[in-house]
C-alpha positions, -999 to 999 in steps of 0.1 A, spaced: -44 325 -29 -7 332 -16 18 306 -13 15 303 25 -23 300 25 -18 270 -3 8 254 21 -18 259 51 -46 243 32 -26 216 20 -14 208 56 -48 212 69 -62 184 41 -33 161 49 -41 164 88 -79 158 79 -71 126 59 -48 112 85 -73 120 114 -101 101 94 -80 75 82 -50 70 105 -44 42 127 -41 44 166 -16 72 177 -14 86 143 -51 91 142 -50 110 176 -20 130 169 -32 140 135 -67 151 151 -47 170 177 -25 188 152 -55 198 131 -74 213 160 -42 233 170 -36 244 135 -73 255 130 -72 272 163 -38 292 157 -50 305 123 -86 311 136 -103 288 110 -132 265 111 -132 229 99 -165 232 81 -148 257 57 -125 229 44 -152 201 44 -175 223 22 -147 239 -2 -127 206 -6 -122 199 -43 -124 169 -63 -92 162 -83 -79 134 -104 -54 110 -87 -34 90 -112 -5 65 -103 17 41 -124 16 7 -116 43 -19 -124 25 -53 -121 -8 -70 -112 0 -69 -76 5 -33 -74 -26 -26 -95 -49 -47 -73 -32 -33 -41 -40 4 -53 -76 -7 -63 -82 -20 -30 -67 12 -12 -87 34 -35 -120 14 -26 -114 14 10 -107 52 10 -133 65 -15 -160 36 -12 -166 7 -34 -190 27 -59 -161 51 -70 -152 48 -108 -117 36 -112 -102 36 -146 -69 17 -158 -48 26 -188 -31 -4 -201 -10 14 -224 4 36 -198 0 11 -170 -17 38 -147 -49 38 -124 -68 70 -122 -97 81 -99 -115 113 -93 -115 118 -54 -112 145 -26 -79 162 -21 -76 149 14 -82 112 0 -53 117 -25 -30 122 3 -45 92 20 -44 71 -9 -7 80 -15 2 74 21 -14 40 24 -1 29 -10 37 41 -2 33 19 30 18 -12 20 34 -17 -13 69 -26 0 51 -46 29 33 -66 -1 64 -71 -21 84 -86 11 53 -112 17 54 -121 -20 92 -126 -20 86 -147 15 60 -170 -2 80 -172 -33 112 -184 -10 89 -208 8 78 -224 -23 113 -228 -37 124 -245 -5 92 -267 -1 95 -281 -33 133 -284 -33 139 -261 -64 173 -252 -57 208 -262 -71 219 -296 -58 257 -290 -58 253 -270 -25 266 -238 -41 251 -204 -29 238 -179 -54 248 -142 -54 212 -135 -44 213 -157 -13 218 -137 20 222 -145 54 188 -145 70 180 -132 106 161 -155 132 129 -139 126 132 -142 89 140 -178 93 112 -185 113 88 -165 89 100 -187 62 97 -222 81 62 -207 91 51 -201 57 65 -232 44 47 -255 70 16 -243 51 25 -252 18 20 -287 2 51 -303 -15 42 -309 -53 50 -341 -63 60 -336 -100 58 -374 -108 21 -376 -99 15 -344 -119 34 -359 -152 14 -391 -148 -20 -375 -146 -12 -357 -178 
């Protein structure tokens, strides 16, 4: 297969994945682009559905949250019965899936991972503030930065859902 045909085939599989699993306008736009591409090159979608190859998708993960997120995404896209393998030595997850699913998994992971880390940081910051686990000398650390009103509101909301830990009660109960 020529390089142009490989690029076209890869584009069609990506558009198929987006048309199947995209959200809102993304899904509609992908379906429209897929139809135009198929029409332009006088191709039939059934040729790609029948001929789609199974490939191994493998991704390194840094921590348990990244691992859990990736597993959730794979299960959402490939189904709950798919076999997912984790190698603790290389800290990688692998799964056999269709080519279009590889793109869909990669796209979802790249979008959700930073969002998850932002939420975890917000939860951590709220925990620190709720339990007053900061320096009492009113100095600002290098990590502290000014927050926007939206960030401050999100932090305050998150703090309102947390219980303050009474460390003296915890010590007395042990």
